[in-house]
N, C-alpha and C positions, 0 to 999 in steps of 0.2 A: 680621303684622309684630310683634316684642315689643315691648314698653314700652324696653325700655333701647337697641335698636336705633333707634327714634322718636327716644330723648334723643339719643344718639349722634348723629343726622343734624342737629337743630336746632343742637346746640353747634356741628357741624363747618359750616353755615351760618354762625351767627354767631360764631364766634371764629377762623376762616380763610378766607382770600380765595387769589386766583389773582395770580401774577406771574409775567411773562416778560421774555426778554432777546432783543431783534433788534437783531445787528449786521451792517452789511454796510462791506467795505473795498475798495478800487478793487483792480481785476482785475490780478493780479501777472504774468500769463502769456500769450500768443498762442501759435495753433498757425501755423508756417511751413513754405510750401510750400516754399520754397529747403530750408530746414533736413531736412525728410522727403524730398523726392527727393535730398539726399547721402546721408543715413543708407540709404536703400535700393540706392543706386549702390554703396556701399561695403561694405553685407553681401550685394549680388545678392538682395534681397528686393525682392516686389510692394508695389509702391509704395500700392496700394491697401488695403494693409493696417497702411501704418507713418501714425501721427501723430505728428509732432515738435514737442514746445512751446518756445520761447523765455521768459527770465524780463525783462521791460520793468523789472521792480524788484527788487533785492535783496533778500531776507529783512530784512536790516538797515533797509533802507527804511523796511518797513512796521513793522519790531518793536514799537517805542512803543505803535502803538495795537491792534495786536495783541495787546500785554501788557496793558493796562487792560480790553480786553474780556474778557481771559482770568480776570483777577483778578474781575471784576463777576461774572459766570459762577462761578468757584468761591465765590465770594461765597455767592452764592444757592443755589446746590446744598448747600453743607454745613448752610444750615437748613431746606431746606426737603423735600417729598418730591414724586416725578413725579404730576402730574394728566393728562398723556396724552401722543403721542407727538411732538405739532408744540413741544414746547418749553415747554408752560405747565407751572409748581411749584405746588405746593400751600402757602403758609405762612401761620401763625400773625398776625395782625393784631399781636400786642404785637412779635413778632418784625420786622415789618417796620418797623413804627416805629423799631424798634433800627437794621436796617441800611438803612436809606430814605436817607439822608445820605452815608451811604459808596459806596451804588450810585451817586447822581447826582454825588459828585467823580469817579469814576471816569470816567463819563460826560465829566461835564466837562474830565477831564485828556484826555481821547480827541479830544476836536475842540479840543484846543489844540495836540497832536501833529497832527492831521490840517491845523490852518493851518499849522503849520511846513511841511509835507512840502508844500503849496500853494507856500509860497514858493521852496521850495528846486525846485520843479517842474521848470523851465527847463534847471537843472543837469543834475537824475537823468535827460533826455531828451537833452541833451549827451553825456551817460556812458555811455547807451545805444546811443546812434548809434556811439562809438567802439567802444564794444567789441565791439558786436554784429557791425560791421563791415558787410558785405552783406545779412548776415539783418535788419539793423535795415527796418523798415516805418515811416516814418512815419505813414500813415493809422491807427496802432494807438496813437495818442499823441494822443487828442485835447485840444483847449484846458483850460485850468487849472479853468475853472470848470465842465466837463462831470465832469472827473475829483474834484472837489472834492465833487458832487452824487452820487457814488458811494460817499461813508463817509456812513454812518449808527448811531446809537444811540439804539434806544427801547425804555424801560423801560414795558410794558405791566400795567397793573393790571385784575382785574377783580372780582365779587362768586362765590359759591356760592350759588345759590339752594337756598332749600330746598323738597324738594318739596312738601310740605303747602303753598306757600305761591305755585304757580304761577300765572300773570295771564294766560291767553289765553283767547280767544274761539273756541268750538267745542261740540260735543255731548259728555255727560256720557262716551260713549266713549272719546271721541277725548281728553278730559283725563283721563282714569284710566289710558289704556295710556301717556304721556306722564308722567304724573306715575310710573309702575309703574317705565319703564325709566331716571327719573332714579334712582330709589331702588335700584334694581339698582347703578347704576353708581356710584352715591357710596359703597354698602355694599360694593362691591367694592374699593373705590379704600382705603377707611379699612382694608380686612384687609391689603392688600396695604402699606399704610402700616405697618403691624406690622413684617412680613416685611422689608420694606426697611431698618427700624431693626436686626433682628438681624444682617442679612444685611452693614450696617456694620461692627457687632461683630466680628461671626465674620470678615470680611475681614481687617479690621485687626488683628486678634489673632495670626490665621495671621502674617502677617507680622512682628509682633513676638515670637513664637513663635519664629520659625524664624531671626531673627536673632540671639537671645539663645544659641540653642541652637547655633547655628552658631561665635558666641564662645566659647561654652562649653567644645565641642569639643576647639576651637583651641589655647585657652589649656590644658587638661589634655595635648594632645600636645606643647605646650612650640612650638606656630606662632604667629607674628605673623598679624595678621587686622584687616580696619577694622572697627569698629562706628560706626555712624552714630547720635548722641541722637535723631533723629527714630523710633528702633524705638520711644522710650518716650514723648518730647515727641508722637509722633502720636496717642497715645491719651489724653493729656491733652487735646490740644485736640478731639478727639471727643468726650470726655466734656462738653466746654463747651457742644456745640450737642446734647447728647440729648434733654434737655427740650425745644427747638424744633423736632425731629421727631419726637418725641412728641406727634402729634397728637392721639391718641384721648385721651390723660392714663393710660395703661394702669398701675396700678401695678407690674407685675411686670414690664413693660418698663422702668420706673424703679428697682428696687431690682437689675436686672441694671447697668445705670450707676451707681448709687451702689457698688456690690463695684467696679469697674473705679476708681472716683475713687479709692475708698480704698486700692486696692491699688497703683496707679498716681502716684497726686499727691504723695505726697511722698517718692517714691522718689529717691536718689538716684546720678547715672548715674555716675558716679564708683566708687562701690562696685560699681555690675555689673562695670565694665569690671576691677577688682582684686580683688572677691570672689566667690572660687565657691563660697561657703555663699548670699552674695545671690543669684546667678544660679542657683544650685537650688532657693532659696525661688522667685524668681519664675517660672522653668519650671513650677513646681509647680504654686501659684496658678494662673496663666494657663494652666496644661492643665486646671484643674478646672473654670476659669471656662468656658474654650472648649467641654469636653464637654456642661456643663449647656446652653450654647446650643444648640449641633448639637444637641441632643436635646428640645431646648423646644418646645411647641406651641402656640402663642398661641394665647385664647380669639377666636372671629371671630364676629364679627356675622352674623344672621341678614336675609338679604332678604323 
């Protein structure tokens, strides 16, 4: 393994950590045999192939808790890169220190909304009984304490172990095998993080280019069309997180971020809407950066 890769892995374990958010919300639906039988009869279908669900609670009932969950995950995802498929994310330590209070605020509000939901639980059950009529199943609505326990919001953190600092007891061969597997995984993760960085830029710029291009074409044809400010502000917002997701501190990736910030940071959205010249300049610059990003091959670490 090269010295550069070894140094990168050491910085990785020192400067980054793992974070995941696990959230549970009370079940909203249950399968109704009565509703399934009705659907089979109406459609002359085989009952064994039909399972019909009914809503215990409406979307509006659970929306406040879900919003806090979704906002917390969106905040975390914006400044992190994936570690595995189980929801763990890699975050720089300094970044986590900056967002942890906001994540905890979302968690606190989630439980506030949970408590409000439980206070209104009997009313919600009565509404379900009235609106579901004969499809209502009393057994599907446990007591409030049980339902309260179905809500959860866990923020889990963990360290990233330096492969050179594993502390297990075993044969030399086993320890070396474990170390090599850890090194290979972490090297793949670092390389994947660079591609994740590029993919986010490319995806965002394609959306922006498409929106500005459509606006320009419609304006030139004398047609009215909607143009959402997020086509530009979305790039600016992304630029604010690039130093967070550039976990390898790759200077070339940083340069791409600087180009975007210089291009979009001071753009007057009103001028984009009104000036064909400004739109053409934005399209030319965006297209040029987009082409460079799509053709760029990041330097990879070797295991």
